[in-house]
C-alpha positions as CSV (number, residue, x, y, z in Angstrom):
1,M,0.0,0.0,0.0
2,A,1.3,3.4,-0.9
3,V,1.0,6.9,0.7
4,T,1.5,10.2,-1.1
5,F,3.0,13.3,0.3
6,T,3.0,16.8,-1.2
7,L,6.0,19.2,-1.6
8,D,4.6,21.1,1.3
9,D,4.6,18.0,3.5
10,V,8.2,17.2,2.7
11,S,9.2,20.9,3.3
12,A,7.5,20.6,6.7
13,A,9.5,17.5,7.5
14,V,12.7,19.3,6.6
15,R,11.9,22.1,9.0
16,Y,10.8,19.7,11.8
17,W,13.8,17.4,11.6
18,G,16.2,20.2,11.0
19,D,15.3,21.7,14.3
20,D,15.3,18.3,16.2
21,P,18.2,18.1,18.7
22,E,17.9,14.3,18.9
23,D,18.1,13.9,15.1
24,R,21.2,16.2,15.0
25,K,22.9,13.8,17.5
26,G,23.0,11.3,14.6
27,A,24.8,13.8,12.2
28,K,27.9,12.4,10.5
29,V,29.6,15.8,10.8
30,C,29.6,18.2,13.7
31,G,26.8,20.7,13.4
32,G,25.2,18.9,10.5
33,F,21.8,17.5,9.9
34,G,20.8,14.1,11.3
35,P,19.6,11.2,9.3
36,N,15.9,12.1,9.3
37,A,16.5,15.7,8.1
38,C,18.9,14.4,5.5
39,L,16.4,12.0,4.1
40,A,13.7,14.7,3.9
41,I,16.2,17.2,2.3
42,E,17.2,14.6,-0.3
43,V,13.6,13.9,-1.3
44,L,12.8,17.7,-1.3
45,T,15.8,18.3,-3.6
46,V,14.9,15.6,-6.0
47,M,11.2,16.8,-6.1
48,T,12.3,20.3,-6.7
49,L,14.8,19.5,-9.5
50,S,12.3,17.2,-11.2
51,R,9.4,19.7,-10.6
52,E,7.3,17.0,-8.9
53,R,4.5,18.2,-6.6
54,T,4.0,14.8,-4.9
55,V,6.0,11.8,-3.9
56,A,4.6,8.3,-3.2
57,C,6.2,5.6,-1.1
58,Q,5.2,2.5,0.8
59,V,3.4,3.1,4.1
60,D,6.1,1.2,6.1
61,S,9.0,2.9,4.4
62,S,11.5,5.2,6.2
63,L,10.3,8.1,4.2
64,A,6.7,7.6,5.3
65,K,7.8,7.3,8.9
66,V,9.9,10.5,8.8
67,I,7.4,12.6,7.0
68,G,4.4,11.2,8.9
69,C,6.0,11.8,12.3
70,A,6.7,15.5,11.3
71,L,3.2,16.0,10.1
72,R,1.6,14.5,13.2
73,A,3.7,16.7,15.4
74,G,2.7,19.9,13.5
75,P,4.6,23.1,13.4
76,S,3.9,24.3,16.9
77,R,4.1,21.1,18.9
78,P,7.5,20.3,20.5
79,H,9.2,16.9,20.0
80,T,8.3,14.2,22.5
81,P,10.3,11.0,23.2
82,A,7.8,9.0,21.1
83,E,8.6,11.1,18.1
84,S,12.4,11.1,18.4
85,A,14.8,10.3,15.6
86,T,15.2,6.8,16.8
87,D,11.4,6.2,16.2
88,A,11.7,7.3,12.6
89,I,14.7,5.8,10.7
90,T,17.6,5.5,13.0
């Protein structure tokens, strides 16, 4: 089963994970983005370059987990332990 996300959904995930201190702990370089933010950034880049407005993936994929977690949290809700980077893809 597939799920579809919009460009705005992926952008929201980039902002959410980019600000997440737990995700940043998994960064490969000091001060860099963590694995969840990097996945969202990579997808956003590909979508932008190919001028795609939506992306589809399997419901149980890492991408679906990363974006879904960010969308459930919303822009104003702080991170909670149940929504940490380890719950998404790490």
